N, C-alpha and C positions, 0 to 999 in steps of 0.2 A: 503493500499500500503505499503510496506518495505522502509526502508531508510529515513523516514522523520525526524527523529531529525537530523541524517546526513547531508542532504539535506539543513536543516537551518543552521548546521553550514558552508559550504561550500559556502552559498550564500552571505557571509559577505566578500568575499575575491574575487578578481580580477581575475577570471581563464583563461583569454585569454594570461597570461603571463606563465602559468605553462608548465613543460618542457613534452615532448611528453609520458613519461610513466606514469605519473601523469594522464595527459588527458585519455590515455589509461584503467586507472584504474577508473577514473571520468566516462565512457561510461557504467560501471557496475552498479555504486550507481545511475546515474543520466542520462539514456541514453537520453534524452529530453533534457540536459542543450546546449546550443548552443555553450558552449565553446569546447565540443568534437565532434561537428556535423561533421566536416571536418578532423577528426583526421585517419579514415580508409584509406586513402592515407600515413599516416606515419606508421601503422603498420603492423604485419606480416601478412600473409594469416590465421593464426589462428584467429588473432584477428579483423581483418577484415571482417570475413565471414559472409554473410548475415544468417537469421536465416534458411532459406529453403537449404543452402548449407552448414550448418556447420556439423562437424563429429567428433569434439574435443570439449568438453564441460568440466566447470573449476569444479576440488575441492578444498577442503579447501586450501591446502596449495598457490595453485594458487592466488586465491580468498584475502590470508594475503598478500601475496605480493603485491599486486593491493593496497589493503588497506593502507602498510608502504609506498608507491608510495605518493600518495593522502594525506595521514597524513603528511609526510616532507614540500609536497609544501604547505598544508595548513600552517601549523607552520611558514614557511619562509613569509607568507604574516600577522600573526597576532602577531607573537612573543611568548611569553612565556604568558601561560594564564591558569586558571583554568577551565574548562566545568561542569558544575552543570548541572548533569539530573534528573528533578522532574518526578516522578510518575515511576520509574527505573522497575517499575513490569511491565510496560505494554510495555519496548520494543520488538521492533522486533526481532527476530533471527539474521539478517543481520547487523542492527543497533552496538546488543550488542558486537557481530565479533568485528566490525570497534573500536566500543570505546575502548576495549581492547586490540586491537593493537594499539591502539593510545597510550595508558597509557604506554605501553612499549617501545615506540621510544625512541633511549639513548639520552641522555643531560639534562635529565627532565628538557624539556620547557614546559610540558603540565601534570595537575592533573587532572583527572578524577574524580567527584565524582557523586555517584549515590546513589540517594535519595528515598526512597520508600513515596510515598503519595508527598502532593504538598509541594514547597519549595516556600523562600522566595529571591529569585534572584534577583537582581536588572536590569537585563538586560534579555531579553527573545527574542530568535530567532526563528522566525517561518518559514515553510519548504515554498519554492516558489511553486506559483502555476502552474499545467502543467493539459493543456487540455485534453492530455491522460489520465492522471488518473483520472480528473473529470470523463471522460465518463466512465472508467471501473466503479468507484464507484457508479456512477448512475445505471448505468446497473447491477451490483452487489446488488445492494440495491431490487432489484425485480425480482432477478432472476427465481424466479419460474414462472414469466410470461411472459418471453421475447420471442419474436419471432425468428425463427430458426436463421436469419440472424444477430440478436444480439450475441447470442448463439455464432456462427460461430466467430463474432468480440473478444469475451472474449475468446476463444480457442487459435485465432491467436496472441491475445497479450500475454497470458500464454507461447507461443512457442517462442515469441520476448525473453521476460524475462529470459527463458532458455539457449536463444542463448547468451545474454549476460553475464550471470551468475549468476543472479539472482533468484536462485530458490527457494526461499522461497516465492517471492512473485507469481512465477509460480504455486508454489502447492496450492497456498489458493486458487486461482483463478480455478484451475483445481478441487480441492476438492469440491468450489460451483457449478462448472455445471457440474460434475459426474452422481448426481442424477436427473440432466433433462437431458442428454445425455450419457448414460452409453453404450459405445462403447469402442471395442479396443485402437482407438488412442489414446482417454482420459486418457486410464489406461496405454498404453506405455510412455505419455509423464509424469505422475506422475510417475511412476517408474523411470524415468530418474531424475526428481527432488529430490528423496529419495536417488538415487546411489551419486547424487552430492553431498548431504548432509551426506555422509555415513551410512545411515539406510537402509543397505543392506537386510535384512528380510522384510522390508518393500516395497523395490523395487522389489525384487521376486516373492513378490504376484502379485505385481501389473504387471509384465511383464508375470506371470502366466496366467492373465487376458487377455492381451496384445493377449498372443498368441493363442485365441479365435477364431482370427481374420478371416473371409473366404478368405481375399484375400490373397493368397500364400507370395506378397512380405511383408506382415505384418508380417505373420508369419517369416518370413528367419530375419527381424528385430527384432523382440522378442527374435528369436533362438539367436543372435547375441549380444542383452543384454544381455539373461541369460548366454550365455559362459564367457563372460566379467567379470560378477559377480563371478561367479566359478575361474575364473583364475587371477583376478587380485583386486576385489574390498571388497568379502567378508574376514572377520575375517580370519586368518591365519588358525584355525582348519576346517573350512568350505569349506577351496576350493578343488578342484578335477580336475585335468589335466581330468581326463576322462570323467566327466561330462560336460568338456567344449567342448572337442572333441566329444560328444554326438548332443550335441546341434549345433553346425556350422554342422557335417553332415546332421541334419535333415534339417537344413535351407537353407542349399546349394541343398538339394532334392525336397524342396518346390519350388523352383525357378522354376524347370522344368514344374511345374503346370501351368506356366505362361501361356494363351492363345497367339500365336503365334503371331496377329495381334495387341498385347499390346502395345503401344510406350513407354512405360515407359524403362528408362536406365537399363537394364537387364545386361549388360558389369557392370556396375559399381555397381551393389548390388553383382555379383557372385566375382569380386575381390574383396569387402570390405570382405565378407566371409571368402575366401582364405587367407587374409592378416590375420586375426585370427587364420586360422589353420596354418598359419607360425609359429606364436607364440608357439602354441602347440608341433610343430616339434622341434623348437629352445629349448623349456623348456624339451622337451624327448632326446635332444642331436643329433638328428637330424639336423644340422643346414645346411647341402648340400638343403636337401630336403627344407627346409626352404628357401635358396634362390632363389631355381626354382620357387617357389611360388611366390616370390616377383618380381623376374626378366619379368617374365610371367605377372604379374600384371600390371607392369613399362610400360610394351611395349604394352599395352592393353586402356593405358592413356593417350594417347596423342592428345585427340581430341580439348583440350584447355579450354573445357567448364569449368566453377569455381570450382564446385564439382569434375572434374576429377583432375584438376590441385590442386587441395587441397589434394585429397586421394592420389595423385602422390608423394607429399613431405612425407607424411605418410609412403606410402612403402619405399622410398629411405632412409628417417630416420631407420627403421628395416633394410634395408639391409647392409647399414653401421655398426647397430649394431652386425648384423648377421659375415660381415666379421673381426671387432675387436675379437669377441667372437673366431675364428679359427685360429686368429693370423694374420690373411690378412692385416697387418696396410696400406700399401700402397694401397690395393683396398679401406681399410674406406676412410681413405684422400680423394683419387679420390671423392668415391659418398659425402661425407660431401661438397665438393668444389662445384661439381655439385649439389647439394642440397641448397647449396649457393647462387648459381645463380639462382633458381627458387624463394627462398625466403631467403633475406638475411638479414631481421629485423626480425628474429624469434633468441631471445638470446641462448635460447639452442644451437642450432644448432651451433653456434659458442663454446660454451662450450664443445661442444659434438667433435668436431674438435679439440680443445685443448685435452683432454684425449689421444685422438690418437695420437698428436704429444710429448706428454709424454712420452707415452710406446715406442714410439722409440727416446725417451730422446732428442728430439729436442725443446729444451726448450724456443729457442728466439720465434720461433712459435709458441708454446705454450702459451707464453706474448702474441702474438699478437692478437693472438684469442681471450682470456681472456679481453684483455681492450675492444676489441670490444664487446663481450658480456656482461661488465661491463657497458659500455656506453648504450648499449640497455636495458639491466635489472639490474639496481644497487640497486634493492631488493631481487636478487638472492643470496642466503645464499651459495649454494656449488660455486658460482663464485669465491666469495671472497677467501672461505677456498683453492681452486686451485690456486687463487693468491699467497697466501701465501706461497705454497709447492712451487709455481715454484719460486718466488724470493729468495727463502733459497738455491733452486739448483743452483740459479746464482750468488748469493753470496749477495744477497742486503737484508740485515736482518732488517733493520728500516723499508722498503717496507714490508716485510712481515710482520713482527708486525702489523704494521697498517692493512694489508689486513685481517691478523686473527682478528685483534680488532672489525674489521665491520661485520665478518662474526660472530663474537660472538653476537654484539647487532643484527642482523638481527631476533634471536633467543634467547636470552637468556636461556630458557630453554634447548635447544638442549645441550647434554653432551659434544660429540666430539668434538662441534667447542668450549666449552668453555675450555676443555682440551687442544686442539691447542695453543689457545691464552696463558692459565696458563704455559704451557711447555715454550715457548717461550721465555717469560716472565722472566722464571726461569732461561731458557741459556743466558739472557741478563741481568743478575745479578738484576732483578726487585724482590729481592725475598719476600718482603713483600705484594706487588700484588699479586705476583702467588700464595701466600700461602692464601690472604683472597679470590679470586677465586675458590682456589682446596676445599676449604673449605666452599665454599657458598652453597651447593647441600649435601641433607643429603645421605649419601651412602646407608644407611638401604632402600630407596625409588630408589635404581639403580637396574639394573641388575649385576650380581656378577662382569663379566669381566671391566665393566665401574667404578664401587665402588673401584676396585683394583688399578685402574690406577690412579684415583683422590686420594686414600690415599697412595701411595706411594709417588707420587708426593709432598702431602701435609708432609709425613714423612721427606722427603728431606729438604723440606723449613722449617721446624721447628730445624730441625740437624744444617744449615746453620746461624741459628738465634741464636744457641746456645741453644734450648727448648729442651734438652734430653727428658725430660720425656713426653711430647706431641709427639717428634717422635717415642718414644717406644711404646706408647699407638696406637698410627696409623699405626703403624709396627704388632703388635698383632691383629689390626683387620684383618688387609689384610691377615694373617695366618689362622684368623678364620674362612674367607673366600675360603682361597685357601691354605690347610695344605701342599700342597706340593711344594710350592715356594721356591726354594733355595735359591733367591736370597732376599727376605724377611727374611728367614730365619738367613742367614749371616749378612744381615742388622741389625738385630735386636740383633744379638750376638755382632756385635761393639758397637751399641748403649749401651748394657747394660752394655759391659766392662769400655766404657768412664763414665758411670755413677758410676762405682764402688768405 
């Protein structure tokens, strides 16, 4: 089972006092923890969705955000500390990612030491016992001789783990049962697990196996998964809008082969498919056609079932994005407000509403939306970056600087967030700190545009501090990367003249 070392760490704290966002993250790591048993009522529809109703699954960025929320709550309980992990070579993937995230939390309050083999730690934390995990481990130990009902149980548990975001545990269970249940549904869930991990070629292989399902609804599901690989998840050089459209059209046609007396919700499946095709039209620049697909779908999902309600919010979100793309900002704002009336606890919706207000230069309204987004999702980096920009536009430099600092701390490896923070430090005459940040990344490892921005900022700070040779060197690097930059050439000439 996954996250055993993390569960051992968490178990030394009183989680009942944690904030809602930390408990939402805890559900991913330890879904059976009593502390998060009632959190669904405080969560967005996406976070609260049950396994059978879930249509949004979490990728790495979302998991890292959850881990930051959990890590901060844990540190607030235990205080500054050292975490020593012995036999680190045996760490599961989820625990490794959590510990990497924990080690990069701001404030240097925790040091994580990974040791190969046994260690000499004086204190050892053991994971709490879980009846669910004990049952899974017991069944898994004799998976080849299980009854059909026991294999069903393992499959259902894998689906549950996928639902909360633990694709690694789900993958291990599915790979264990696949030789004994070689059916399309298992391949489909395994493909989803690989997609969540960014292993898209393996995901495509599994989804193609899923596509052999004799059930037309299964074929439509496989086609949708394959379409999204080619639209969103594959590396850029493998993506294809034409392949996306082909899979969606094939899946839509497959639904016409379902028997008329089938009692499954074909309306949902058809609307789900056309939502995917709306993305194709959106990417092709046919935004009006995408809007037609989305508004028609929304009108068909008014029944109030859980899966309809969830998918309705997805369609409304996409509709608002369409309105924003074609400049109908008032319509986008109206749609986001309607969306928040259905699911007001999704921080991303508040953030996207803020984008619209910013487009309309409604800065006070944008600020109100961003503060609500920050309250609901304090680890979303983009929220803090937008807060920094908005505070600047209303003349609150100190608040902007703090927001940019937090955005940088959310992910110290994000170059744009680092630059925003360093630039405002420079504008605030905190020259040495700005220079330290600008020089903290190797420009040789960055895309050209990002390297040029940081080198230019570093040159300006070197010059401010009177270090003209370093300023000259940085500007020469800029011109090596971008020989036709007139500003860099003029600045280099000016520095050279001052050095003469």
